[in-house]
C-alpha positions in Angstrom: 142.9 127.2 24.3 145.2 127.7 27.3 145.2 131.4 26.5 141.4 131.6 26.4 141.0 129.7 29.7 143.6 131.9 31.4 141.9 135.0 30.1 138.5 133.8 31.2 139.8 133.1 34.7 141.4 136.6 34.8 138.1 138.3 33.8 136.2 136.3 36.4 138.7 137.2 39.0 138.4 140.9 38.2 134.6 140.7 38.3 134.5 138.7 41.6 137.2 140.7 43.4 134.8 143.5 44.6 132.3 140.9 45.9 135.1 139.1 47.8 136.3 142.3 49.3 132.7 143.3 50.4 132.3 139.9 52.1 135.7 139.9 53.7 135.8 143.5 55.0 133.1 143.2 57.7 134.9 140.3 59.3 138.3 142.1 59.0 136.7 145.3 60.5 135.1 143.3 63.4 138.5 141.6 64.1 140.3 145.0 64.1 137.6 146.5 66.4 137.9 143.6 68.8 141.7 144.0 69.0 141.3 147.7 69.5 138.8 147.1 72.4 141.2 144.5 74.0 144.0 147.0 73.8 141.9 149.6 75.5 140.9 147.1 78.3 144.6 146.5 78.9 145.3 150.2 79.2 142.3 150.6 81.6 143.7 147.8 83.9 147.2 149.2 83.7 146.1 152.8 84.5 144.2 151.5 87.6 147.2 149.4 88.8 149.6 152.4 88.3 147.1 154.9 89.8 147.5 156.9 86.6 144.3 158.8 87.0 144.9 161.2 84.1 145.3 158.3 81.6 142.4 156.5 83.1 140.1 159.4 82.6 141.4 160.0 79.1 140.9 156.5 77.8 137.5 156.2 79.5 136.4 159.4 77.8 137.7 157.8 74.6 135.0 155.0 75.0 137.2 152.5 76.8 135.2 149.9 78.7 134.9 150.8 82.5 134.2 147.1 83.1 137.5 146.0 81.5 138.7 142.6 82.8 142.1 140.9 83.3 143.0 137.3 82.5 141.5 136.2 85.8 138.1 137.9 85.0 138.7 140.6 87.6 137.3 144.0 86.6 139.2 147.2 86.9 136.9 148.1 89.8 137.8 144.9 91.6 141.4 145.8 91.2 140.7 149.3 92.6 138.8 147.7 95.5 141.6 145.2 96.2 144.2 147.9 96.2 142.0 150.4 98.2 142.3 152.9 95.3 139.4 155.1 96.1 140.1 157.7 93.4 140.3 155.0 90.6 137.1 153.4 91.9 135.3 156.8 91.8 136.5 157.4 88.2 135.4 154.0 87.1 132.0 154.2 88.7 131.4 157.7 87.3 132.2 156.2 83.8 129.6 153.6 84.3 131.4 150.6 85.9 129.0 147.9 87.2 129.6 147.6 91.0 127.9 144.1 91.0 129.8 142.2 88.4 131.2 138.8 89.6 134.5 137.4 88.3 133.9 134.1 86.6 136.7 132.2 88.3 135.6 132.8 92.0 132.2 134.6 91.8 133.6 137.6 93.8 132.5 141.2 93.5 134.3 144.4 94.2 132.6 144.6 97.6 133.9 141.2 98.5 137.4 142.2 97.6 137.1 145.4 99.7 135.7 143.5 102.7 138.4 140.8 102.5 141.2 143.4 102.7 139.4 145.4 105.4 139.0 148.7 103.4 136.2 150.4 105.3 136.0 153.5 103.1 135.9 151.4 99.9 133.2 149.3 101.4 131.2 152.4 102.2 131.7 153.8 98.7 130.6 150.6 97.0 127.5 150.3 99.1 126.6 153.9 98.5 126.9 153.3 94.7 124.6 150.3 94.8 126.7 147.3 95.6 124.5 144.3 96.7 125.5 143.5 100.2 124.6 139.9 100.4 125.9 138.6 97.1 127.6 135.2 97.4 130.7 133.9 95.7 131.0 130.4 94.3 131.6 129.0 97.8 128.5 130.7 99.2 130.5 133.4 101.1 129.3 136.9 101.4 131.3 140.1 102.1 130.4 139.8 105.7 131.7 136.3 106.0 135.0 137.3 104.3 135.3 140.2 106.8 134.9 137.7 109.6 137.3 135.2 108.2 140.0 137.8 107.7 139.3 139.6 111.1 138.1 142.9 109.8 135.9 144.3 112.7 135.6 147.8 111.2 134.2 146.4 108.0 131.9 143.9 109.9 130.4 146.9 111.7 129.8 148.8 108.4 128.2 145.7 106.9 126.0 145.1 109.9 125.0 148.8 110.0 124.0 148.5 106.4 121.7 145.5 107.1 123.9 142.6 105.9 122.3 139.2 106.4 124.0 138.0 109.6 122.3 134.6 109.2 123.7 133.8 105.7 125.5 130.4 105.5 128.2 129.2 103.2 128.0 126.2 101.0 129.7 124.3 103.8 127.0 125.4 106.2 129.0 127.9 108.1 127.6 131.2 109.4 129.5 134.4 110.2 129.0 133.7 113.9 130.2 130.1 113.7 133.3 131.2 111.8 134.0 134.0 114.3 133.6 131.6 117.3 135.8 128.9 115.8 138.4 131.4 114.8 138.6 133.2 118.1 137.3 136.5 116.7 136.0 137.6 120.1 135.3 141.2 119.2 133.5 140.2 116.0 131.5 137.5 117.8 130.3 140.1 120.3 129.3 142.5 117.4 127.4 139.7 115.7 125.7 138.6 119.0 124.6 142.2 119.6 123.1 142.2 116.1 121.1 139.1 116.9 123.2 136.4 115.4 123.5 132.9 116.9 126.0 130.1 116.4 
């Protein structure tokens, strides 16, 4: 009786094994693919940080995600913008990177990073490639407002010349002009005034 029961289980196992494998394989394949994509994302981010353009081009050609993100939800393009890495930014954009993605933690875009750090050429590149000039982060701050806060007159000029909204207000009801005046940014205050802004 024990022998028959064991044999019956064995036969059932043999018959059911292909079905089990068919059901399990898609999940395994999906998990493997996800891990592979995550690895590629890490390599994209590292190549941008290292200014390793050859590797960056190679892995993007190998279908890596040009919108790869780090643990803080910053895209590779945001890192390039933050580091003023124009060549990496151009490679990423050419590969299809979205210039208007916001990071989830702060709501910042690549343009906001470039404006914050005062990188005039990067700001011009991003605007040329379709960056939305008046996008706000989670505090209601635009690229123009960040350029004012961090005293970046050259960037303020570029943004004004490209029709940035000089009347935009933050969630705490501050405008570019009110921030410039309260921070003693005399040059920027004059630029905003000439553009028609009021406190």
